C-alpha positions in Angstrom: 14.2 -3.4 25.4 16.4 -4.6 22.4 15.5 -4.6 18.9 15.0 -7.9 17.0 17.0 -7.4 13.7 17.7 -10.0 10.9 20.8 -12.2 11.5 24.1 -10.5 10.4 22.5 -7.2 9.4 25.3 -4.6 9.3 23.7 -2.4 11.5 23.9 -4.6 14.4 27.7 -4.3 14.6 27.7 -0.7 13.8 25.4 0.1 16.6 27.1 -2.2 19.2 30.1 0.0 18.6 27.7 2.9 19.8 26.7 0.9 22.9 23.1 0.5 21.5 21.7 -2.8 22.7 20.3 -4.9 19.7 19.7 -8.6 19.1 19.6 -10.7 16.1 16.6 -13.2 15.4 18.3 -16.2 16.9 18.5 -14.7 20.3 15.2 -13.0 20.1 13.4 -16.2 19.7 14.3 -17.4 23.2 12.1 -14.4 24.7 8.5 -14.9 25.1 7.3 -11.5 24.2 5.0 -10.1 21.6 7.2 -7.5 19.9 5.8 -4.8 17.8 6.4 -5.5 14.0 7.8 -2.6 12.0 8.3 -2.8 8.3 10.7 -0.4 6.6 10.4 0.3 3.0 13.9 1.7 2.3 14.0 3.7 -1.1 17.2 5.4 -0.3 20.1 4.7 -2.4 22.6 3.8 0.5 20.5 1.4 2.2 22.8 0.1 4.9 23.4 3.9 6.1 19.6 4.5 6.1 18.9 1.2 8.0 21.5 2.1 10.7 20.1 5.7 11.1 16.5 4.3 11.5 17.5 1.5 13.8 19.5 3.8 16.0 16.5 5.9 16.6 14.0 2.9 16.9 16.3 1.4 19.7 15.6 4.3 22.1 12.2 2.7 23.5 11.5 0.3 26.2 9.3 -1.8 23.7 10.6 -4.6 21.9 10.5 -4.4 18.0 10.9 -6.8 15.4 12.3 -5.0 12.2 11.8 -6.2 8.7 12.8 -4.6 5.4 10.6 -4.3 2.2 11.6 -3.5 -1.2 9.8 -2.8 -4.6 10.4 -5.3 -7.2 10.3 -2.7 -10.0 13.6 -1.3 -9.0 17.2 -2.8 -8.4 19.3 -0.8 -6.2 22.6 0.3 -7.8 24.5 1.5 -4.6 23.8 -1.5 -2.3 25.3 -5.0 -2.9 22.8 -7.5 -4.4 23.8 -10.1 -1.6 22.6 -7.7 1.0 19.3 -7.1 -0.7 18.7 -10.8 -1.0 19.7 -11.4 2.5 17.7 -8.6 4.3 15.1 -7.5 2.1 11.7 -9.0 0.6 9.6 -7.9 -2.2 6.3 -6.3 -1.4 4.4 -9.1 -3.1 5.8 -11.7 -0.7 4.8 -9.4 2.4 1.3 -8.5 1.3 -0.7 -10.8 3.4 1.3 -10.1 6.5 0.1 -7.1 8.9 2.5 -4.8 11.0 2.0 -2.5 13.9 4.2 0.3 12.3 5.7 1.0 8.9 8.4 3.6 7.8 8.6 4.8 4.1 11.8 6.3 3.5 12.7 9.3 0.8 14.0 8.4 -2.5 16.4 10.4 -5.1 13.5 10.8 -7.7 12.5 14.4 -6.8 13.1 15.5 -10.3 10.6 13.2 -11.6 6.7 13.7 -11.8 5.2 10.9 -9.5 3.8 9.0 -12.3 7.1 9.0 -14.1 8.9 7.1 -11.4 9.4 3.7 -12.6 7.9 1.9 -9.5 5.0 4.3 -9.0 2.3 1.7 -9.6 3.8 -0.5 -7.0 4.2 2.4 -4.6 0.6 3.3 -4.9 -0.3 -0.4 -4.2 1.9 -0.3 -1.1 0.4 3.1 0.1 -3.2 1.6 -0.2 -2.1 -1.8 1.3 -0.6 0.2 4.3 -4.1 1.5 5.2 -5.5 -1.8 6.0 -2.3 -3.7 7.0 -0.6 -1.2 9.3 -1.6 0.5 12.5 0.5 3.7 11.7 2.7 4.7 8.9 5.5 7.3 8.9 6.3 8.8 5.4 9.5 10.7 5.1 10.7 13.2 2.7 9.9 12.2 -1.0 7.6 9.5 0.5 5.7 12.3 2.3 5.2 14.1 -0.9 4.2 11.0 -2.7 1.8 9.7 0.1 0.3 13.1 0.2 -0.2 13.2 -3.6 -1.6 9.8 -3.9 -4.0 9.9 -1.1 -5.1 13.6 -1.1 -4.2 15.0 -4.3 -1.4 17.4 -2.9 1.0 18.7 -5.5 4.6 19.1 -5.1 6.6 22.3 -6.4 10.1 22.7 -7.5 12.4 25.0 -5.4 14.6 27.6 -6.9 17.4 25.9 -5.1 17.9 23.0 -2.8 16.4 23.1 0.8 19.5 22.0 2.4 20.4 22.4 6.1 19.1 22.3 9.7 16.0 24.4 10.1 13.7 25.5 13.3 10.3 23.9 13.3 7.3 25.0 15.3 4.8 22.5 16.8 1.5 24.0 15.9 -0.6 21.6 18.1 2.0 21.1 21.2 -0.7 19.0 23.0 -0.5 16.3 20.4 1.2 13.0 22.0 3.7 13.1 19.0 5.3 16.4 20.5 5.1 15.3 24.1 8.5 16.3 25.7 9.2 18.6 22.9 10.4 22.3 23.3 8.6 25.3 21.6 11.0 25.0 18.7 12.8 22.0 17.4 15.3 21.5 14.7 15.1 19.1 11.7 17.5 18.4 8.9 16.1 18.9 5.3 17.6 17.9 2.0 15.3 18.3 -0.9 14.7 20.1 -4.3 10.6 20.3 -4.0 8.1 21.4 -1.4 4.5 21.1 -0.6 2.5 24.2 0.2 0.6 25.1 3.3 -2.6 26.3 1.6 -2.9 22.9 -0.2 -2.7 21.2 3.2 -5.2 23.5 4.8 -7.8 23.1 1.9 -7.9 19.5 2.8 -10.1 18.9 6.0 -8.7 15.3 6.3 -5.3 16.8 6.9 -3.8 18.3 9.7 -0.7 20.6 9.5 1.1 20.0 12.7 4.5 21.6 12.4 6.0 24.3 10.1 9.0 26.4 9.6 9.4 30.1 8.3 12.5 28.9 6.4 11.6 25.3 5.3 8.0 25.5 5.1 5.5 22.5 5.9 7.5 19.9 7.9 4.8 17.7 9.6 1.2 16.6 8.6 -1.1 14.2 10.1 -4.0 12.2 8.9 -6.5 9.6 10.1 -5.8 10.3 13.7 -2.1 9.5 13.6 -2.5 6.4 11.3 -0.7 8.6 8.7 2.3 10.8 9.8 4.0 12.8 7.0 7.5 14.3 7.6 9.3 16.5 4.9 12.6 16.5 6.7 15.0 13.9 8.0 15.0 13.6 11.7 16.7 10.3 11.4 19.8 11.9 9.7 23.1 11.1 11.6 25.4 14.0 12.4 27.6 13.6 9.1 24.9 12.8 6.6 24.6 16.6 5.3 28.3 16.8 5.3 28.7 13.8 3.2 26.0 15.1 0.9 27.7 18.3 0.5 31.2 17.1 -0.1 29.7 14.6 -2.5 28.0 17.2 -4.7 31.2 19.5 -4.6 33.2 16.6 -5.8 30.7 16.1 -8.7 30.9 19.8 -9.4 27.2 20.3 -8.9 25.7 23.7 -7.8 25.4 23.3 -4.1 25.5 26.0 -1.1 26.8 25.0 2.4 24.0 23.4 4.4 22.5 26.1 6.6 22.6 26.3 10.3 24.8 23.1 10.2 28.6 23.6 10.5 30.2 25.1 13.7 30.9 28.8 12.7 29.5 27.9 9.3 33.0 26.3 8.7 32.9 22.9 7.2 36.5 22.2 8.6 35.1 22.4 12.1 32.3 19.9 11.6 28.5 19.8 12.4 26.9 21.1 15.5 24.2 18.6 16.3 21.0 20.5 17.3 18.3 17.8 16.2 19.3 14.7 17.8 17.4 14.9 21.1 14.1 15.7 19.3 14.6 13.2 16.6 14.7 10.5 19.3 11.6 11.8 21.0 9.8 12.1 17.6 10.3 8.3 17.1 9.8 7.2 20.6 6.4 9.1 20.8 5.3 7.6 17.5 6.1 4.3 18.7 4.6 4.7 22.0 1.4 6.8 21.4 0.4 5.9 18.0 1.5 2.3 17.7 1.9 0.6 21.1 -1.3 2.5 22.6 -3.4 2.0 19.5 -2.4 -1.5 17.9 -4.3 -4.5 18.7 -2.7 -7.5 20.4 -3.7 -9.8 17.5 -2.3 -8.3 14.3 -5.1 -9.8 12.3 -7.5 -7.4 13.8 -5.8 -4.4 12.0 -8.2 -3.1 9.4 
């Protein structure tokens, strides 16, 4: 089933080139179907790239989805044209009376700051609280996962001696969970971050369940409230070239950066990446949409509480 996206969103044409079937709002209005409403709070600097990455994964479901994009009022994107933001994004304050079947909150390039130092932290915490009564299930990714765990449960973040950068094997700790349906005993996930959360802090909170971890990259997935909150410290949504782009960008800036681990063929940037996470990334989003949203959300969105 196709996705319903805002008219003229750049991701539409980009994904059509990949033979992914999406439709704009005008065509979707002709169908008499109650789509699942998914809102994306996109905090990443290259918003068009992140939109495309997320829509690519969300498209792999027989469910019809209606995607909307949210932004915080207290922050102005410097890397995305203002015309794009005005055309496709709405401030949280204009959406606060709406309810959604699912929500995705992305990472943000503010890891070097304490949470309270982030200029839009107050608005973020308001959105975190709002999601608990206005969304059936919320997926927090990378910095958002750390921020959500800190706000809701007091879980601190810790600086890493060097950037966690590459593709790392993850082990499902409760394989019977629906989120892991169809997964192998080990799956791979991209990571790109300067901070981490500690396993012992998660285990000390009975409201939280550690559901996946890695010997190399640590805590990778945490669940709360029966799946109404899913925290992911990595980036299953990354396209094949995302880490390559980050690596070459930092090299060009002469920043201290090592090659992403377990990423390039023969560890040689000239040979390009060996994609090992795509299948499980697709399954992760498919299982989230099916088992934690479609199977749980009320038909009448006003019944979400």
